[in-house]
BAFI-3210 file (N, C-alpha, C; in Angstrom, 3 decimals, decimal comma, padded with zeros to 6 digits):
// residues 306
n [1|2|3|4|5|6|7|8|9|10|11|12|13|14|15|16|17|18|19|20|21|22|23|24|25|26|27|28|29|30|31|32|33|34|35|36|37|38|39|40|41|42|43|44|45|46|47|48|49|50|51|52|53|54|55|56|57|58|59|60|61|62|63|64|65|66|67|68|69|70|71|72|73|74|75|76|77|78|79|80|81|82|83|84|85|86|87|88|89|90|91|92|93|94|95|96|97|98|99|100|101|102|103|104|105|106|107|108|109|110|111|112|113|114|115|116|117|118|119|120|121|122|123|124|125|126|127|128|129|130|131|132|133|134|135|136|137|138|139|140|141|142|143|144|145|146|147|148|149|150|151|152|153|154|155|156|157|158|159|160|161|162|163|164|165|166|167|168|169|170|171|172|173|174|175|176|177|178|179|180|181|182|183|184|185|186|187|188|189|190|191|192|193|194|195|196|197|198|199|200|201|202|203|204|205|206|207|208|209|210|211|212|213|214|215|216|217|218|219|220|221|222|223|224|225|226|227|228|229|230|231|232|233|234|235|236|237|238|239|240|241|242|243|244|245|246|247|248|249|250|251|252|253|254|255|256|257|258|259|260|261|262|263|264|265|266|267|268|269|270|271|272|273|274|275|276|277|278|279|280|281|282|283|284|285|286|287|288|289|290|291|292|293|294|295|296|297|298|299|300|301|302|303|304|305|306]
n.u [-011,183|-013,222|-011,823|-013,357|-014,074|-011,221|-010,267|-011,783|-010,837|-008,506|-008,963|-010,394|-008,014|-006,321|-007,621|-007,234|-008,144|-007,158|-008,711|-008,840|-006,597|-005,642|-007,218|-006,631|-003,496|-004,255|-004,777|-003,366|-000,886|000,062|-000,277|001,727|004,113|004,189|005,041|007,728|008,615|009,442|011,220|013,494|013,154|013,058|014,145|015,882|015,765|013,743|011,576|012,092|012,120|009,530|008,138|009,297|008,306|005,302|005,673|007,245|004,529|002,837|003,878|003,984|001,473|-000,303|000,890|000,260|-002,058|-003,996|-006,105|-007,038|-004,689|-003,178|-003,200|-000,891|001,077|001,585|002,866|004,991|006,539|007,323|008,872|010,854|011,787|013,097|014,659|016,580|016,710|018,913|020,850|022,229|022,822|024,759|026,742|028,333|029,172|028,258|029,281|028,875|028,661|029,224|029,589|028,803|026,150|023,870|023,239|020,710|019,507|018,140|015,642|014,492|014,064|011,880|009,572|009,364|008,787|006,499|004,400|004,490|002,767|000,394|-002,272|-002,533|-003,175|-002,572|-000,258|001,107|000,345|001,165|004,052|004,880|004,623|006,612|009,555|012,330|015,056|013,825|011,928|014,042|015,764|013,928|013,678|015,666|015,791|013,707|012,972|015,015|017,994|020,010|021,078|021,786|022,152|024,979|025,453|023,307|024,307|026,788|025,857|024,474|025,813|025,851|026,266|025,660|024,336|022,595|021,247|019,619|018,173|016,878|015,184|013,671|012,257|010,661|009,669|007,971|005,972|005,035|003,369|001,821|000,296|-001,251|-002,615|-004,525|-007,573|-010,373|-013,473|-014,114|-016,403|-015,977|-016,175|-014,044|-011,845|-013,067|-013,518|-010,666|-009,765|-011,453|-009,995|-007,356|-007,648|-008,383|-006,254|-004,325|-005,497|-005,934|-003,569|-001,488|-001,424|-000,682|001,155|000,376|-002,409|-004,438|-006,824|-006,728|-004,926|-006,160|-008,380|-006,756|-005,286|-007,590|-008,329|-006,632|-006,061|-006,354|-004,522|-002,553|-000,430|003,267|005,802|008,841|012,462|012,868|012,027|009,013|006,378|003,328|000,059|-001,159|-000,060|002,412|002,368|001,351|003,235|005,326|004,570|004,202|007,291|007,865|006,945|007,871|010,183|010,638|009,807|008,453|006,082|006,744|006,603|004,080|003,354|000,598|-001,010|-003,377|-005,416|-007,543|-007,267|-005,097|-002,762|-000,291|002,445|004,190|006,226|007,726|010,502|011,100|013,473|013,863|015,983|017,389|017,735|018,949|019,342|017,731|015,813|015,872|015,391|013,188|010,402|008,403|005,089|003,428|000,065|-001,808|-005,215|-008,078|-011,036|-012,563|-010,339|-006,682|-005,177|-002,518|000,896|003,314|006,869|009,559|012,231|014,552|017,641|020,175]
n.v [-021,618|-021,508|-022,965|-021,408|-018,576|-017,740|-017,251|-015,856|-013,545|-013,329|-012,612|-009,946|-008,575|-008,515|-006,558|-004,607|-003,817|-003,363|-003,509|-006,579|-007,352|-006,974|-009,005|-011,363|-011,463|-011,829|-014,343|-016,026|-015,433|-016,919|-019,821|-019,636|-018,862|-020,819|-022,951|-021,876|-021,922|-024,809|-025,176|-023,102|-023,154|-021,334|-018,864|-015,707|-015,930|-017,087|-015,726|-013,436|-014,781|-015,208|-012,641|-011,514|-013,472|-012,747|-010,197|-010,528|-012,056|-009,893|-007,758|-009,415|-009,867|-009,494|-010,995|-013,445|-015,804|-017,596|-017,402|-019,325|-021,199|-019,833|-020,646|-023,104|-021,424|-019,093|-020,774|-022,129|-019,786|-018,904|-021,280|-021,286|-018,558|-018,964|-020,901|-019,495|-017,400|-018,941|-019,235|-016,497|-015,593|-016,681|-017,051|-015,434|-014,524|-013,547|-011,025|-007,407|-004,925|-002,088|000,585|001,239|002,116|004,482|007,339|007,996|005,904|003,877|005,086|005,760|003,114|002,923|004,309|003,157|000,306|000,572|001,623|-000,594|-001,676|-001,053|-001,315|-002,794|-000,539|-000,591|-001,297|001,589|003,290|002,170|001,855|004,053|006,097|005,404|006,843|008,280|006,899|004,208|003,514|003,381|000,963|-000,992|-001,719|-002,198|-004,344|-006,242|-006,106|-006,078|-008,236|-008,671|-010,286|-010,316|-008,539|-007,799|-007,027|-004,619|-003,305|-002,023|-001,504|001,414|002,322|001,991|000,825|-002,767|-003,237|-001,509|-001,288|-003,782|-002,583|-000,280|-002,238|-003,615|-001,439|-000,697|-003,042|-003,336|-000,572|-001,674|-004,146|-002,595|-001,196|-003,563|-004,889|-003,122|-002,478|-003,550|-004,182|-006,600|-008,963|-011,661|-015,135|-016,875|-014,505|-013,754|-015,651|-015,872|-013,910|-013,660|-016,681|-015,039|-013,288|-015,474|-016,573|-014,519|-013,548|-015,924|-018,021|-015,944|-015,059|-017,344|-017,650|-016,033|-016,714|-018,680|-019,313|-018,854|-021,055|-023,146|-022,517|-022,868|-025,157|-027,151|-026,912|-028,215|-031,224|-034,493|-036,524|-034,917|-034,087|-033,390|-031,739|-030,944|-029,824|-032,119|-034,406|-036,181|-036,035|-037,494|-036,566|-034,310|-033,747|-033,099|-030,188|-029,186|-029,735|-028,763|-025,678|-025,549|-025,868|-023,690|-021,644|-022,625|-022,002|-019,184|-018,260|-016,406|-015,232|-012,369|-010,116|-010,745|-012,183|-013,077|-014,956|-016,237|-018,275|-019,991|-023,518|-023,248|-021,520|-019,027|-018,427|-016,218|-016,032|-014,195|-014,924|-014,316|-014,666|-015,761|-014,122|-015,609|-017,575|-017,151|-018,665|-020,455|-020,111|-019,819|-016,926|-016,375|-018,261|-020,167|-021,395|-023,156|-024,162|-026,365|-027,162|-029,352|-028,978|-027,498|-027,733|-028,118|-030,098|-030,761|-029,513|-027,686|-026,631|-024,721|-023,256|-020,296|-019,703|-020,239]
n.w [-026,153|-029,685|-032,811|-035,510|-033,192|-032,851|-035,653|-036,272|-034,726|-035,154|-038,268|-038,171|-036,833|-038,695|-040,394|-039,015|-036,655|-033,665|-030,732|-031,393|-031,437|-028,697|-027,883|-029,038|-027,750|-025,374|-025,150|-026,420|-025,197|-021,782|-023,297|-024,881|-023,129|-021,509|-023,461|-023,818|-021,520|-021,353|-022,991|-022,668|-020,122|-016,640|-017,434|-018,499|-021,273|-021,625|-021,298|-023,217|-025,958|-026,167|-026,387|-027,823|-030,234|-030,051|-030,880|-033,548|-034,560|-034,252|-036,224|-038,195|-039,011|-041,233|-043,314|-042,921|-045,122|-044,398|-041,444|-040,132|-039,678|-037,708|-034,425|-034,930|-036,842|-034,886|-032,657|-033,897|-034,707|-031,584|-030,889|-032,672|-031,987|-029,055|-029,673|-031,255|-029,834|-027,609|-029,461|-030,502|-027,913|-027,122|-029,517|-031,895|-035,201|-037,564|-039,914|-040,969|-042,959|-041,373|-042,109|-044,332|-043,733|-043,434|-040,891|-041,085|-041,986|-040,988|-039,747|-042,383|-043,692|-041,531|-042,428|-044,513|-044,110|-043,281|-044,933|-046,345|-044,764|-044,648|-044,208|-041,939|-038,831|-036,512|-036,399|-036,723|-035,092|-032,873|-032,713|-034,055|-032,211|-030,075|-028,680|-030,514|-030,488|-029,106|-031,613|-033,651|-032,721|-031,984|-034,720|-036,104|-034,881|-035,445|-038,177|-039,990|-040,833|-038,989|-036,142|-033,199|-030,322|-030,011|-033,120|-033,330|-031,877|-032,766|-035,042|-033,874|-031,848|-029,551|-026,339|-025,793|-022,933|-023,091|-025,828|-024,870|-022,917|-024,240|-025,746|-024,182|-022,885|-024,896|-025,369|-023,360|-023,422|-025,474|-024,678|-022,834|-024,354|-025,599|-023,440|-022,665|-021,772|-023,320|-023,324|-024,151|-024,267|-024,600|-023,370|-023,516|-022,576|-020,637|-018,509|-018,340|-016,927|-014,815|-013,179|-013,056|-011,018|-009,126|-008,485|-007,602|-005,467|-003,519|-004,083|-003,905|-000,997|-000,146|002,082|004,034|005,171|006,872|005,359|002,408|002,108|002,617|001,126|-001,679|-002,015|-001,782|-003,881|-005,588|-007,323|-005,590|-006,494|-007,604|-009,991|-010,020|-011,664|-011,621|-012,125|-013,327|-012,099|-011,538|-009,048|-007,395|-006,059|-003,590|-001,138|-001,331|-002,111|-000,048|002,137|001,440|001,729|004,135|004,734|003,688|005,380|007,513|007,155|006,826|004,571|001,817|-000,384|-002,645|-004,860|-007,552|-010,837|-013,051|-015,825|-017,448|-019,727|-021,213|-020,239|-018,483|-016,317|-015,507|-013,208|-011,867|-009,532|-006,914|-004,728|-001,757|000,851|003,941|006,828|008,154|006,690|003,767|001,699|000,646|-001,363|-004,826|-006,913|-008,048|-008,811|-011,286|-011,877|-013,427|-014,507|-014,559|-015,593|-015,094|-015,487|-013,183|-011,113|-010,360|-012,256|-012,774|-011,996|-013,028|-012,423|-012,653|-011,347|-011,241|-012,159|-008,912]
ca.u [-011,903|-012,936|-010,976|-013,786|-013,906|-009,967|-009,911|-012,839|-010,848|-007,378|-009,251|-010,383|-006,605|-005,941|-007,930|-007,041|-008,916|-006,657|-008,878|-009,172|-005,309|-005,334|-008,025|-005,945|-002,837|-004,342|-005,789|-001,997|000,326|-000,032|000,546|003,292|004,973|004,285|005,974|008,987|009,685|009,560|012,725|014,205|013,366|013,036|015,061|015,293|015,750|011,652|010,243|012,647|011,339|007,828|008,395|009,726|007,254|004,324|006,342|006,865|003,032|001,572|003,682|003,781|-000,248|-000,922|001,442|-000,889|-002,373|-004,974|-006,289|-006,799|-003,443|-002,912|-002,033|000,633|002,067|002,641|004,020|006,042|007,066|007,794|009,774|012,406|012,353|013,147|016,401|017,598|017,316|020,023|022,224|022,480|023,857|026,417|027,851|028,332|030,375|027,942|029,732|027,733|029,462|028,658|030,492|027,825|024,690|023,882|022,442|018,983|018,906|016,599|014,658|013,616|013,866|010,925|009,079|009,104|008,207|004,661|003,919|004,019|001,397|-000,520|-003,355|-002,418|-002,957|-002,659|001,330|002,140|-000,069|001,835|005,541|005,030|004,419|007,639|010,746|013,014|015,561|013,076|011,302|015,002|016,385|012,718|013,534|016,978|015,695|012,602|012,904|016,157|018,982|020,745|020,807|022,278|022,312|026,339|025,259|022,153|025,442|027,431|025,043|024,103|027,297|025,772|027,110|024,676|023,221|021,855|020,242|018,592|017,201|015,943|014,195|012,704|011,088|009,675|008,086|006,962|005,202|003,495|002,291|000,804|-001,365|-002,105|-003,646|-005,675|-009,103|-011,224|-014,626|-015,013|-017,126|-016,121|-016,538|-012,850|-011,222|-013,248|-012,939|-009,334|-009,384|-011,621|-008,844|-006,269|-008,377|-008,466|-004,925|-003,803|-006,109|-005,471|-002,069|-000,334|-001,894|-000,546|002,129|-000,411|-003,511|-004,705|-008,150|-005,825|-004,298|-007,185|-009,054|-005,798|-004,770|-008,802|-008,280|-005,580|-006,857|-005,999|-003,321|-001,752|001,090|004,432|006,615|009,997|013,747|012,801|011,306|007,781|005,697|001,718|-000,122|-001,632|000,036|003,191|002,546|001,174|004,503|005,878|003,861|004,554|008,650|007,810|006,402|009,067|011,829|009,970|010,151|007,102|005,993|006,762|005,888|003,577|002,657|-000,474|-001,765|-004,606|-005,801|-008,590|-007,129|-003,465|-002,512|000,829|002,379|005,133|006,364|009,468|010,345|011,741|014,116|014,304|017,814|018,607|018,113|018,893|019,936|017,116|015,288|015,770|015,222|012,219|009,563|007,385|004,707|002,500|-000,721|-003,010|-006,872|-009,254|-012,409|-012,357|-008,975|-005,693|-004,508|-000,962|002,020|005,340|007,844|010,385|013,231|015,356|019,339|020,578]
ca.v [-020,992|-022,886|-022,582|-020,425|-018,006|-017,613|-017,113|-014,154|-012,421|-013,160|-011,462|-008,686|-007,819|-008,440|-005,756|-003,093|-003,833|-003,134|-004,445|-007,793|-008,250|-007,329|-010,343|-012,182|-011,467|-012,546|-015,848|-017,000|-014,945|-017,817|-020,658|-019,348|-018,973|-022,611|-023,395|-021,095|-022,322|-026,010|-025,464|-022,255|-023,067|-020,170|-017,953|-014,822|-016,268|-017,853|-014,145|-012,656|-015,363|-014,919|-011,322|-011,756|-013,967|-012,081|-008,689|-010,849|-012,097|-008,505|-007,206|-009,904|-010,434|-009,503|-011,794|-014,831|-015,947|-018,412|-016,982|-020,539|-021,569|-018,676|-021,280|-023,151|-019,867|-018,222|-021,777|-022,071|-018,373|-018,617|-022,604|-020,434|-017,696|-020,177|-021,863|-018,127|-016,747|-019,547|-019,595|-015,884|-015,661|-017,924|-017,067|-014,018|-014,850|-012,806|-009,448|-006,717|-003,882|-001,205|002,198|001,416|002,097|006,325|007,615|008,330|004,324|002,902|006,102|005,392|001,750|002,217|004,588|002,226|-001,000|001,850|001,998|-001,445|-002,395|000,398|-001,755|-002,659|000,572|-000,889|-001,150|003,132|003,728|001,886|001,849|005,579|007,026|005,287|007,288|007,535|006,269|003,081|002,835|002,944|-000,501|-001,988|-001,505|-003,038|-006,234|-006,815|-005,242|-005,828|-009,129|-008,265|-011,534|-010,494|-007,847|-007,082|-006,324|-003,579|-002,517|-001,790|-000,357|002,220|002,576|002,351|-000,597|-004,001|-002,907|-000,360|-002,311|-004,465|-001,549|000,032|-002,917|-003,780|-000,338|-000,552|-004,728|-002,926|-000,296|-002,227|-004,564|-001,911|-001,008|-004,826|-005,295|-002,258|-002,915|-003,187|-004,211|-007,462|-009,717|-013,144|-015,996|-017,270|-013,746|-013,405|-016,787|-016,023|-012,695|-014,589|-017,010|-014,314|-013,033|-016,025|-016,802|-013,666|-013,830|-017,031|-018,337|-014,596|-015,132|-018,830|-017,682|-014,993|-016,614|-020,021|-019,647|-018,385|-021,939|-023,860|-022,654|-023,054|-026,538|-027,928|-026,450|-029,003|-032,519|-035,187|-037,290|-033,899|-034,785|-032,000|-032,002|-029,988|-030,359|-033,383|-035,391|-036,449|-036,613|-037,391|-036,109|-032,990|-033,591|-032,356|-028,895|-028,744|-030,128|-027,313|-024,183|-026,024|-025,888|-022,266|-021,198|-022,863|-020,980|-018,300|-018,184|-016,068|-014,659|-011,175|-009,633|-012,119|-012,100|-014,048|-015,080|-017,029|-018,767|-021,531|-024,372|-022,435|-020,227|-019,051|-017,699|-015,772|-015,168|-013,454|-015,533|-013,762|-015,500|-014,919|-013,698|-016,596|-018,535|-016,394|-019,259|-021,297|-020,350|-018,883|-015,061|-016,445|-019,522|-019,604|-022,544|-023,455|-024,791|-027,317|-027,572|-030,453|-028,242|-026,647|-028,212|-028,178|-031,724|-030,371|-028,365|-027,801|-025,641|-023,749|-022,546|-019,429|-020,325|-019,305]
ca.w [-027,449|-030,632|-034,228|-035,661|-032,880|-033,275|-036,929|-036,440|-034,135|-036,402|-039,689|-037,485|-036,288|-040,032|-041,200|-038,563|-035,382|-032,436|-029,991|-031,635|-031,286|-027,764|-027,216|-029,455|-027,215|-023,735|-025,194|-026,922|-024,407|-021,040|-024,078|-025,552|-021,867|-021,174|-024,600|-024,048|-020,181|-021,465|-023,823|-022,030|-018,411|-016,132|-017,696|-019,388|-022,624|-021,948|-021,763|-024,446|-027,049|-026,238|-026,095|-029,684|-031,378|-030,411|-031,896|-034,573|-035,201|-034,481|-037,204|-039,756|-039,245|-042,836|-044,231|-042,964|-045,522|-043,764|-040,548|-039,487|-039,409|-036,445|-033,969|-035,403|-036,923|-034,025|-031,767|-034,895|-034,324|-030,699|-030,888|-033,127|-030,834|-028,316|-030,338|-031,997|-028,610|-027,223|-030,380|-030,243|-026,610|-027,425|-030,801|-032,864|-036,052|-038,709|-039,883|-041,543|-043,441|-040,635|-042,740|-045,431|-042,791|-042,677|-039,864|-041,269|-042,795|-040,462|-040,050|-044,171|-043,426|-040,810|-043,365|-045,852|-043,544|-042,516|-046,243|-046,819|-043,776|-043,888|-043,826|-040,300|-038,223|-035,401|-036,350|-037,018|-033,879|-031,720|-032,904|-034,105|-030,950|-029,801|-028,929|-032,129|-030,030|-028,873|-032,848|-034,481|-031,976|-032,571|-036,255|-036,384|-034,349|-035,810|-039,559|-040,579|-040,886|-037,661|-035,879|-032,290|-029,606|-030,776|-034,347|-033,252|-030,387|-033,470|-035,320|-032,961|-031,224|-027,767|-025,406|-025,715|-022,427|-023,911|-026,476|-024,298|-022,184|-024,948|-026,545|-022,753|-022,599|-026,543|-025,376|-022,165|-024,207|-026,659|-023,966|-021,910|-025,107|-026,079|-022,275|-022,753|-021,365|-024,662|-022,688|-024,945|-023,263|-024,818|-022,658|-023,122|-021,944|-018,909|-017,852|-017,973|-016,249|-013,604|-013,163|-012,632|-009,963|-007,809|-007,961|-006,960|-003,607|-002,740|-004,079|-003,368|000,433|000,940|003,532|004,955|005,552|006,749|004,441|001,525|002,024|002,489|-000,470|-002,852|-001,344|-002,134|-005,635|-006,282|-007,047|-004,627|-007,140|-008,206|-011,040|-010,248|-012,400|-011,026|-012,030|-014,522|-011,486|-010,731|-007,812|-007,033|-004,638|-003,465|000,153|-001,592|-001,976|001,674|002,859|000,637|002,029|005,452|004,867|003,219|006,509|009,212|007,131|007,045|002,727|001,550|-002,229|-003,419|-006,628|-008,397|-012,428|-013,224|-017,112|-017,873|-020,884|-020,935|-018,992|-018,059|-015,697|-015,534|-012,491|-011,650|-008,119|-006,561|-003,761|-000,575|001,963|005,398|006,991|008,587|005,703|002,460|000,111|000,245|-002,765|-005,675|-006,992|-008,989|-009,080|-012,241|-012,245|-014,865|-013,543|-015,901|-014,571|-015,617|-015,034|-011,918|-010,194|-011,117|-011,820|-012,990|-011,542|-013,294|-011,360|-013,224|-010,683|-011,731|-011,208|-008,126]
c.u [-011,837|-012,557|-012,132|-013,965|-012,404|-009,549|-010,836|-012,100|-009,104|-007,920|-009,495|-009,229|-006,000|-006,254|-008,103|-007,186|-008,123|-006,735|-008,791|-007,646|-005,062|-005,961|-007,074|-004,175|-002,867|-004,454|-004,244|-001,095|000,671|000,390|001,795|004,505|005,381|005,400|007,605|009,773|010,051|010,762|013,818|014,460|013,136|014,037|014,952|015,123|014,252|011,274|010,799|011,456|010,029|007,846|008,254|008,649|006,103|004,635|006,292|005,632|002,517|002,509|004,006|002,422|-000,384|-000,373|000,807|-001,650|-004,196|-005,316|-006,651|-005,980|-002,532|-002,010|-000,806|001,841|002,881|003,312|004,960|007,265|008,040|009,000|010,908|012,923|013,520|014,504|017,205|018,313|018,768|021,135|022,572|023,097|024,450|026,993|027,514|029,014|029,676|028,483|028,563|028,855|028,905|028,854|029,309|026,303|024,746|023,082|020,966|018,763|017,667|015,373|013,672|013,346|012,567|009,636|008,219|008,515|006,599|004,485|003,513|002,678|000,540|-002,287|-003,576|-002,217|-002,484|-000,699|001,793|001,611|000,619|003,710|005,693|004,843|005,521|008,532|011,503|014,043|015,503|012,872|013,216|015,846|015,493|012,845|014,975|016,485|015,023|012,347|014,111|016,953|019,632|020,485|021,367|022,256|023,722|026,199|024,605|023,408|026,326|027,014|024,775|024,851|026,800|026,047|025,123|023,848|022,018|020,283|019,381|017,754|016,503|014,424|013,055|011,919|010,086|008,653|007,294|005,282|004,059|002,586|001,424|-000,272|-002,052|-003,061|-004,690|-007,098|-010,480|-012,911|-015,203|-015,056|-017,312|-015,503|-014,905|-011,434|-011,734|-013,162|-011,086|-008,823|-010,078|-010,977|-007,866|-006,570|-008,083|-007,247|-004,239|-003,946|-005,879|-004,177|-001,223|-000,293|-001,205|-000,120|001,605|-001,675|-003,666|-006,306|-007,505|-005,686|-005,087|-007,760|-008,048|-005,717|-006,415|-009,254|-007,620|-006,293|-005,926|-004,448|-002,643|-000,688|001,944|005,501|007,916|011,689|013,977|012,756|010,025|007,222|004,202|001,286|-000,137|-000,796|002,076|003,527|001,967|002,301|005,256|005,661|004,227|006,568|008,323|007,792|007,542|010,574|011,628|010,406|008,445|006,935|006,056|005,765|004,787|002,693|001,749|-001,026|-002,369|-005,009|-006,694|-008,518|-005,722|-003,289|-000,916|001,378|003,961|005,434|007,798|009,852|011,319|011,803|014,255|016,444|018,019|018,762|018,600|018,662|018,930|016,310|015,657|015,092|013,667|011,651|008,391|006,793|003,237|001,265|-001,987|-004,287|-007,644|-010,138|-012,206|-011,391|-008,068|-005,164|-002,915|-000,230|003,330|005,597|008,947|011,300|013,861|017,154|019,791|021,742]
c.v [-021,472|-021,634|-021,645|-018,902|-017,008|-017,096|-015,942|-013,115|-011,842|-012,171|-010,250|-007,638|-007,669|-007,009|-004,316|-002,980|-004,030|-004,095|-006,012|-008,405|-008,281|-008,324|-010,914|-012,360|-012,011|-013,781|-016,524|-016,761|-016,415|-019,391|-020,533|-019,573|-020,640|-023,240|-023,015|-021,610|-023,989|-026,054|-024,519|-022,475|-021,438|-019,269|-016,569|-014,473|-016,289|-016,279|-013,869|-013,337|-015,192|-013,578|-010,947|-012,151|-013,259|-010,927|-009,355|-011,089|-010,782|-007,970|-007,938|-010,254|-010,689|-010,490|-013,430|-015,088|-016,445|-018,035|-018,617|-021,278|-020,789|-019,511|-021,811|-022,481|-019,583|-019,181|-021,818|-020,888|-018,667|-019,820|-021,761|-019,404|-018,745|-020,287|-020,296|-017,628|-017,363|-019,173|-017,848|-014,836|-015,842|-017,743|-015,819|-013,969|-013,895|-011,365|-008,749|-005,255|-002,138|000,478|002,611|002,071|003,699|006,537|007,606|006,862|004,169|003,916|005,738|003,985|001,599|003,054|003,878|000,568|-000,138|001,356|000,735|-002,226|-001,183|-000,200|-002,047|-000,836|000,804|-000,937|000,325|003,155|002,872|002,057|003,460|006,516|006,688|006,539|006,936|006,727|004,272|002,628|002,360|001,353|-001,174|-002,011|-002,441|-004,436|-006,676|-006,842|-005,572|-007,756|-009,292|-009,559|-011,506|-008,486|-006,696|-006,386|-004,820|-002,727|-001,824|-000,571|001,064|002,912|002,807|001,017|-001,731|-003,526|-001,678|-000,711|-003,182|-003,566|-001,027|-000,924|-003,097|-002,638|-000,516|-001,764|-003,692|-002,151|-000,743|-003,216|-003,595|-002,191|-002,228|-005,021|-004,090|-002,841|-002,822|-003,249|-005,533|-008,564|-011,150|-013,904|-016,035|-016,200|-013,401|-014,058|-016,565|-014,979|-012,819|-015,465|-016,345|-013,966|-013,786|-016,524|-015,573|-013,587|-014,927|-017,613|-016,933|-014,616|-016,286|-018,428|-016,995|-015,491|-018,445|-020,634|-019,360|-020,107|-023,082|-024,181|-022,973|-024,447|-027,503|-027,783|-027,331|-030,589|-033,606|-035,906|-036,067|-034,495|-033,035|-032,663|-030,613|-030,683|-032,069|-034,552|-035,140|-036,784|-036,493|-036,641|-034,651|-032,428|-032,732|-030,683|-028,410|-028,851|-028,759|-025,948|-025,012|-025,616|-024,260|-021,326|-021,489|-022,393|-019,856|-017,333|-017,486|-015,643|-013,219|-010,864|-011,135|-011,707|-013,302|-014,300|-016,380|-017,315|-019,881|-022,503|-024,504|-021,633|-020,096|-018,175|-017,328|-015,399|-015,208|-014,886|-014,604|-014,656|-015,005|-014,814|-014,577|-017,596|-017,992|-016,734|-020,338|-021,586|-019,491|-017,582|-015,807|-018,042|-019,000|-021,512|-022,477|-024,759|-025,492|-027,660|-028,841|-029,715|-027,515|-026,757|-028,272|-029,560|-031,720|-029,358|-028,648|-026,528|-025,635|-022,644|-021,889|-020,008|-019,723|-018,708]
c.w [-029,121|-031,960|-034,575|-034,827|-033,088|-034,439|-036,975|-035,823|-034,787|-037,629|-039,139|-037,458|-037,636|-040,366|-040,303|-037,011|-034,468|-031,178|-029,974|-031,192|-030,076|-027,078|-027,850|-028,416|-025,648|-023,939|-025,724|-025,554|-023,170|-022,066|-024,138|-024,369|-021,486|-021,808|-024,206|-022,235|-020,416|-022,018|-023,211|-020,641|-017,855|-016,276|-018,331|-020,523|-022,722|-022,415|-022,852|-025,615|-026,978|-026,586|-027,973|-030,358|-030,939|-030,891|-032,761|-035,426|-035,324|-036,094|-038,435|-039,937|-040,478|-043,653|-043,977|-043,956|-045,108|-042,092|-039,885|-038,796|-038,344|-035,749|-034,081|-036,001|-035,869|-032,991|-032,874|-034,715|-033,026|-030,582|-031,734|-032,542|-029,812|-028,724|-030,753|-030,507|-027,594|-028,105|-030,348|-028,657|-026,737|-028,525|-031,077|-033,941|-037,492|-038,943|-041,129|-041,779|-042,742|-041,272|-043,542|-044,749|-042,299|-041,868|-040,233|-042,157|-041,912|-040,259|-041,616|-044,098|-042,776|-041,406|-044,074|-045,264|-043,326|-043,460|-046,523|-046,035|-043,667|-043,940|-042,032|-039,710|-037,218|-034,882|-036,040|-035,631|-032,808|-031,780|-033,425|-033,240|-029,687|-030,024|-030,445|-031,433|-029,916|-030,285|-033,472|-033,775|-032,440|-033,922|-036,907|-036,199|-034,905|-037,535|-040,501|-040,478|-039,518|-036,670|-033,983|-032,154|-030,065|-032,008|-034,062|-032,415|-031,705|-034,390|-035,275|-032,469|-029,789|-027,217|-025,542|-024,930|-022,666|-025,256|-025,634|-023,322|-023,185|-025,684|-025,297|-022,710|-024,157|-026,033|-024,311|-022,994|-024,827|-025,802|-023,163|-022,822|-025,452|-024,613|-022,049|-022,726|-022,806|-023,997|-024,036|-024,202|-023,993|-023,468|-022,305|-022,073|-020,584|-018,235|-017,186|-016,904|-014,476|-012,342|-012,189|-011,458|-008,608|-007,460|-007,204|-005,697|-003,017|-002,949|-003,814|-001,939|001,138|002,128|004,678|005,869|005,291|005,819|002,959|001,424|001,871|001,250|-001,959|-002,463|-001,946|-003,560|-006,286|-006,204|-006,248|-004,998|-008,271|-008,785|-010,850|-010,911|-012,302|-011,083|-012,733|-013,355|-011,526|-009,862|-008,370|-005,837|-004,003|-001,535|-000,457|-001,377|-000,555|002,496|002,418|001,119|003,475|005,819|004,531|005,134|007,721|008,609|006,876|005,435|002,862|-000,343|-002,053|-004,546|-006,868|-009,769|-012,579|-014,784|-017,180|-018,910|-020,756|-019,422|-018,280|-017,467|-015,491|-014,714|-011,946|-010,557|-007,449|-005,024|-002,756|000,693|002,760|005,683|007,547|007,333|004,151|001,087|000,390|-001,114|-003,627|-006,132|-007,561|-008,722|-010,117|-011,887|-012,777|-014,420|-014,953|-015,112|-015,930|-014,757|-014,179|-010,805|-011,167|-011,151|-012,223|-012,722|-012,278|-012,866|-012,430|-011,982|-011,785|-011,109|-010,343|-008,154]
res [m|d|k|s|s|l|e|y|w|v|k|a|s|k|a|g|d|q|s|a|w|n|y|i|f|k|y|v|h|p|h|l|l|n|m|a|l|h|i|c|g|n|t|p|e|a|k|d|a|v|q|d|a|l|l|i|a|y|l|k|l|t|q|l|k|d|p|s|t|f|l|p|w|i|k|k|i|c|i|h|s|c|y|r|s|h|k|i|n|r|h|f|t|k|n|i|p|i|a|s|i|s|d|s|w|w|e|n|e|f|e|k|k|l|n|v|c|t|q|q|t|q|i|f|d|v|l|a|k|l|p|e|d|l|r|s|t|m|l|l|r|y|y|t|d|c|q|s|y|e|e|i|s|k|i|l|s|i|p|i|g|t|v|r|s|r|l|n|q|a|k|y|k|m|y|e|y|w|n|i|e|d|h|i|n|e|r|p|l|l|l|g|e|e|w|n|g|f|y|k|e|y|f|g|n|l|h|h|s|q|q|a|r|n|t|f|i|n|h|l|t|k|d|l|k|i|i|a|g|g|k|i|n|f|g|r|m|n|v|e|q|e|i|a|d|d|l|s|y|g|t|t|f|g|a|l|n|v|v|s|s|e|n|i|t|v|l|e|a|r|n|i|n|s|v|e|f|p|d|r|c|p|e|t|t|v|f|v|l|s|r|l|g|q|t|v|s|q|i|h|l|y|n|s|l|k]
***
């Protein structure tokens, strides 16, 4: 997408056009995932950081004075979220006066924030529809100085696991809202959807169909660059060998999540190991595919911890 087109959609989103934000979300999501995976690896922290970055950008878009700076702005938010996620999952030192916060504090804060953001009707549309427990948790996470799940847990008097669960539920509902089909016939979005369909069909069936294997392998450049675990290899024959090993050991893919934007596709595959070799592959592997024209020139693999 050229800079002027993205600037147009950012301006439209700032003016309250929800479909414009949905379009932006689909465009930047794969790029932010790629960045977070590079920093955090295939960990829950990577996904959390991307979700946080998108939510923060969504809620604070009206504060962006120059729409032409949107990409570096949201990338900076994502990088900050990655390192913040690492920090708050390892340290908790800040003290806050829990007793001074009344039962209705977060509801009042929520209403104040909505009044400040009256031009962003999409914020009201999404957040105001959330159940009260999800809404209050989201408010504490994104509109206050709370720096950790532990702090939110103390304020709401709920377990940390419940805090995580509520945030995940709220994020899922917002992602559903952002993924609504708006019938925007922009070429970049349509191309992304085409690539998503291609990989779901052929990558998703690598272990079940010879035709799928051939189609996917032919989609890779012969001198394909493969980055995994800090090591670099070249040649698509490495992918062919890995698929052959999967078939030999009885490894297949389960659920497959695919997001594409411009020349990048992020594939998250759940690995299913055979009974005979239950520990061969980790739970999930994320593949970041970089295309040069119509073929993949680089694959970066991120395995989850076993």
